C-alpha positions in Angstrom: 7.8 -23.0 -11.0 8.8 -21.6 -14.3 11.7 -18.8 -12.8 12.2 -17.7 -15.9 9.0 -15.8 -16.2 9.2 -14.1 -12.7 11.2 -11.0 -12.4 13.5 -10.8 -10.1 12.0 -8.4 -7.6 8.8 -11.3 -7.0 12.0 -13.8 -7.1 13.1 -12.5 -3.9 10.0 -11.7 -2.6 8.6 -15.6 -2.6 12.4 -16.5 -1.7 12.1 -14.5 1.8 8.7 -16.4 2.4 7.2 -12.6 3.6 3.9 -12.6 3.0 1.2 -14.8 1.9 -0.1 -12.8 -1.0 1.8 -10.7 -3.4 0.5 -7.7 -5.5 1.7 -8.4 -9.4 1.4 -7.7 -12.9 1.0 -11.3 -15.6 1.9 -10.4 -19.2 0.2 -12.8 -21.5 0.8 -13.4 -25.0 -0.8 -11.9 -27.7 -4.5 -13.1 -28.1 -4.2 -15.2 -24.6 -6.8 -12.9 -23.0 -9.2 -15.6 -22.6 -7.4 -18.3 -21.7 -5.7 -17.6 -18.2 -7.9 -17.0 -15.4 -6.5 -15.3 -12.5 -8.7 -15.8 -9.9 -11.3 -13.4 -8.4 -8.8 -11.2 -7.2 -7.5 -9.9 -10.7 -8.5 -6.2 -9.9 -7.6 -4.7 -13.7 -6.3 -5.3 -17.3 -4.5 -3.4 -19.5 -4.4 -5.5 -23.3 -1.9 -7.9 -22.2 -1.3 -7.0 -18.7 -3.0 -8.4 -16.1 -2.9 -6.8 -12.4 -4.0 -9.5 -9.2 -3.4 -10.3 -5.7 -2.0 -13.7 -5.7 -1.0 -16.5 -3.8 2.4 -18.2 -4.0 0.3 -21.0 -5.1 -1.7 -19.2 -7.9 1.8 -17.9 -8.8 3.3 -20.9 -9.4 0.2 -21.9 -11.5 0.2 -19.7 -13.7 4.1 -19.9 -14.4 3.7 -23.2 -16.3 1.1 -21.8 -18.2 2.3 -21.1 -21.4 -0.2 -18.1 -22.0 1.7 -16.2 -19.5 4.7 -14.9 -20.6 6.4 -12.7 -17.5 5.0 -12.3 -13.7 6.3 -9.2 -12.5 6.1 -7.3 -8.4 4.2 -4.5 -8.1 6.2 -1.9 -6.7 4.9 1.2 -4.2 3.4 4.1 -5.6 4.2 7.5 -5.0 2.2 10.5 -6.0 4.2 13.6 -7.6 4.0 15.2 -4.4 5.9 13.1 -2.4 8.9 13.0 -5.2 
């Protein structure tokens, strides 16, 4: 695994061993959209950013791909009413 492509939040979650699936944002190199398949749970795409629910093994595989620039753990979203 290329840990330089993993943000601190995701690295901590992977190190804690909590959970076997992680909701992440995968930042791709420009023009690499068709080069990277995140699997059947690829949930959305916007430009060079993909959102997906991935296993530890899928994250490891993605960090080794040149087209993947960074993988970031998704945060919990709140509505404006909760703020």
